[in-house]
Residue, then its C-alpha position, 0 to 999 in steps of 0.5 A: m742657898e740664897r746665892m744658889l737661888k739668885v744664880f737659878a733666877s738669873t739663869t731662868l731669866v736669860l733662858v726665858l729671854e732667849v726663847f722669847a727672842l727665838a719666838q719673835v724670829d719665828d713669827p714676823s707677823g706685823r708691820w715692817k718699814a724700809t727706806l728705799t733709795r733708787s738713783d736720786r729718789t727715796g721712798v718708804a716701803v711698808m710690808t704687813l705680814k701675817v703668819q700661821g704655822t709656816q704660811v705667810t700672807g700679807t701685802l707689800s706697799e711700794p713707794s710708787g703707790q702699788t700694793l702687792e699681795i703676798e703669794n706663796g709665802k713661807i717662813e722656815d728657820g728664819r728664812l722668808t720667801f714669797d712671790a708677788s705680781a706688779s704692774e709694769h709698762g702696761g703689763t704684769k711682772n712676777i717677782h720672787f722675794f727671799g731673805q732672812v728674818t730676825a726679831e727686829e729686821i728682815t733683809l729681803h732680796n728680789e728677782s724678776n725675769g732672771k734679773q737680781g733686784m735690790t736688797m731691802q732692810f725692813h725694820r719692825v714697826r711698833d704700834 
């Protein structure tokens, strides 16, 4: 009987941890950082996300100092998508972001004007 209780307790603990991990994937709210390297320059991008249901809002601060507002943000089945507008050469360019979310990492790709951009690895910031 005591052995059965230990097995039951261990199984319950594993299930609770799995549910918690899945919940973290579904809610990437919070701060995320990525170190970006382009040519010989390195900088840090910071993304702050807020999730309500499947809707995502927030900001993406680039190493250049620009802060982009997240527009049309959505998360479903661990897949994050959003759009942003950035200043470039006196004009504005629209950028589409898409990627996969896990509990501790977001792999994010972007494209603009039909051209593939860079892939970024964001890691959750624990305050």
